[in-house]
N, C-alpha and C positions, 0 to 999 in steps of 0.2 A: 725275303724283304730286306731292303737296306735303306738307310736314311742319311742325313747330312754327316753323321759321324763316320760314314764309309767313304766320303769323297776326299780324294787327294789330287786336286787339280793344280796345285802349286808344289813343286818338289825339285830338289837339286838345282835351284836357280832357273827353273823353267816353269812355264804356265801353259795350261791347256788352251789351245785355240779352237773353240767349239765349231765355228763354220768350216774349218779346214781339217778337223779331226786329227790334230797332231800337237805335240808340245813345241813351244817356241821359247827361245831364250828370253828371260825377263830382264830387259835392259832399260833401267831408268833414264839413261842418257838419250835413248830413242823415246822421248816422252810421249809423242803422239800415239805410237804403236802400243806402248806400255799402258797408256790410259785406255786404249781400245780393248785390250785384253782383260784388264781389270774390270772395266765397265760391263762387258758382255758376261763375264763370270758372275758379277754381282746380280745381274738381272735373272740369271738362272737360279741363283740361291734365293733371291727375293721372292720368287714365285712359290717357293716351298714355305717360307715362313709366313707369307701373306695369307695363306689358307687359314691359319689359326690365330693370326694376330691382326689382320687387316692393316698391317703397317710394314715398313721396311726399315728396321733399325740395325745399326752396325753391331750392337751387342749380340744380336740373334745370329749373325753370320760370322762372328769373330773367329770361331773355331775353324772355319774353312778359308776365310779371307781376313787375316790379321790386319789390324789398323796400321801396324808398323810397316807393312808392305804397301798399303794404300798410300801412306804419307810420303813414300818415295817418289810418287808421281802426281799426287793431289795434295792441296792444302786442306785442312780440316773443314773449313766452311764450304769450300767447293764440293767436297765429298758429301757433306750433309745435304747440300742442295740436290746433288745427283740422286741420292737415296729418296728424297722427297719427290723428285721428278718421277722416279720409278713407281713410287706409291700412287702418284696422281695418274699415271698411265694405267695402272691396274684398277684404280677406282673407276676410271672412264670406261675401260674395257668391260668390266663386270656390271656396273650400275647404269651405264648409258648404252653402250653398244649392245650388250647382251640383254639386259633387263628392259630398258626403256624402248629400245629400237626393235627388239625381236620378240621377247617373251610376252610382254604386256599386250602389244598389238595382236599377238596370236590368241591370247586368252580372252581378249575383248570380243572375239568372234563367238565365244561360247554364250549360249542363251542364259546361263546361270551366273554370268559375270556380275559382280555387285555394281550398283548404281550409286552415284553421289546424291545423298538426300539433302545435306546441308542444313537441315532443320533440327536434328536431334541434339539434345543437350543432357548433361549429367548422366544419370543411370541409363537413359535411353541410348545415349551416344556410346556408352561403354558396352551395352548389349549389342549394338550394331557392330562394334569393333570385334567383339568375341565371335559373332556370326561370320564376319569377313575372315577372321583368322582361321576358322574351321574350313571355310571355302578355299583359302589359299593352300592350306595343308592338303586338302583333297586334290586340288589342281596339281600340286607338286607330286603327289603320289601317283596320279594318273598320267603324268606327262614326263617321262624320263628324258625326252628330247630337250625339254626346257632346262632340265638340270644339267645336261651336257653342254648346252649353250652357255649356261651361267658360269661353269668352271672351265670352259674352253681356254680362256686366257692363261691358265696355269698348267695346261695339259702337258707341255713339253717337259716339265720338271716333276710333276706329281703323278703317282701311279693310282689313278682313279679306278682302274679295274680292281686293284687290290682292295680299295676302300669299298667299292660297291658290292664285293663279295660278302663283306661284313661277317667274316668267319672268326673274328677274335673280338673281345670286348673293346679293344682300342679302335679297331676299324668300325665297329658299330657306332662308337661315339663320334668318329669323324663323319660317318655317313649321316647320322642324325644332325650333326652340326651343319653340314652343307644344306640339308633340307631346311633347318631352322633359319639359316642365313637368307635363303631365297624367300621364305615366308615373310621374314622381318623386312626385307628390302622391298618387296612388292607392296606390303601394307604401308610402309612409310611413303613410298612413291604415290600410292593412292591417296593417303591422308593429306599429303602436300599438294595434290593435284599437279604433280610434276608433268610438264609438257602440255598442260591444258592451255588453250588459247582463248583470249578475250574475244567474244563474238562480235564486238563492235570494232575493234582495231585489228584483230587477227594476230596480234602479238602474243608471245608466250607470257602467261601470268607470272608475276614475281621475278622475272629476269633470271639471274643466276642464284638467287637466294634459296630456292628449294634444293638445288643440287648441293649448295654449301651446307645446308642443314643436314641433308641426307649423308653426306660424306663424314661429317663430324659424328653423327650417331652410329654410323657404320664402324668407325674407328673405335668407338667406345664399347661396342657389343662384346668383344672377347673378354673384356674386364668385368663384365656383369655376371652375376650368379644366375643359374647354376653352371654356366659354361666356363667361367674362370676356373672353377674347381675341377670340372669334368675334363677339361682340355689339358690341365697341368701334367707335364711329364710325358705327354703323348708325342711320339716321333712320327712325322708325316712320311709315308712311304714314297720312295723315288721311283721314277720310271727306269726301266732297265737300260734305255738309251737316254739317260738324263741329259737334258739340254740339246738333244739331237734334232729337234724340230718341233714346230708348234701346231701340228695338225691334229685336231680332235676328231674322232669318228662321228659322223652324223648320219642318222637314218633319214630316208626320204620323208618329207612331210606329207600328210594325207591331203588329197585334193577335194574331198567332200567330208561332211560330218561323219565321224565314226561313232562307235558305241559310247565313247566318252564325251561326245558332244563337241569335238574340235572341228574347226573348219579352216580351209586354206584356199585362197584364190587359185584356180587352175592355172598351170603354166601356159603362157602364150605360145602359140605355134604359128607356122606360116600357112596353116590350112584352115583359117577362120575358126580356130578353137578346136579343130580336129587334128590329130596326129597324122602325119603322112604315113602311107603303108611302109611297114618295116622300120619306121623311125625309132619306135620304142626298143626294138631288138638291137638296132645299131647303137643306140645310146647305152643300153644295158651292157653290151659287149665293150664299148669304149670305156664306160665307167669301171667295169671289171678289170680291164687291162691297166687302167690308171691306178686302181687300188692295189693290184698285184705289184706294179712297179714301185708304188709307195712302200709296200710291205717289205720288198727286197731292200730298198734303201734304208729303211728303219732297221732291218735285221743286220745289215752290214755295219751301220753306224753304231747300233747297240753293241755288237761284238767288239768293235774298236774301242768304244768308251769303257766297256767292262774290263777289257784287258789293260787299260792305261790309267784310269783315274778312280776305279772302284776297288777299295780294299775291303774284302769280306771278313766278317768277324763276329763281334758280340751281338749285333742286332738280330742275326738269324737265330742264335741260341735263345735270345729273349722271346722271340715270337714262338719258337717251338715250345718253350716252357709254358708260355701263356696259353697255347692251344691245348696242351695236356691238361692244364688246370680247368680249362673250359669243359 
């Protein structure tokens, strides 16, 4: 395993150009290109720190991208706006695109999805919330696809395979943190009735206010106990082809209810709902070829990245020692 302490993407007056897999001279006089190189690097780093902070702060990436270098091509206020923009993109990708647009609609097809009562107050309301939280925890446990969707925006930078193995205390903590984040996010979305429409007007209730409230509470979550203490000092593992692409592996979704109670609308076909003869086999072959091609590209990019911007060292030793203690 390696972490941000192993990344050396700026060295000897050059900076790594991620899309082109090579070092480029860092020339502040060519401001447009220098800003491009700095910005793309910052996005790769931000996806790592965002996992445990739900934020994108300069102090968290200072060791990899020093402010003195940034200030050669950006002024401080512009750079702060850029980091806030990255944070907003990740908020939107996880809490809207993944959660509101994919995961919640999928879970609503379950017969045991909670319903809005709207009448409970006091202890009764708290009891209903506790029951919902147990339901969300069960959904997360039973639906690994939903977890993959949730963290997909961070996939190009973070080694979620390492986290999902949960074979060290640190990885167990990160694994549990991701599950807790998804549970908290779906509960907040439910309680705010985010995305609910007024039956009379057809407009979304509350406008942008539910999203604003959700974002603020999402940002506060890492600073709350017990997670503030549990996450302290934990290094997020990086993908072996760090920043080499943003494709997260996705399993096919079920077309009918399975044993867990999930349902999914069958894929439309040109045969009135029936697949054409041989179409499944052709699609399977095409998907397999596409996946193999992707794996070859990832393997090549991973090799190039490891040879150029990864400095192996103390992180591996720490993990080995931790494993021995376990």
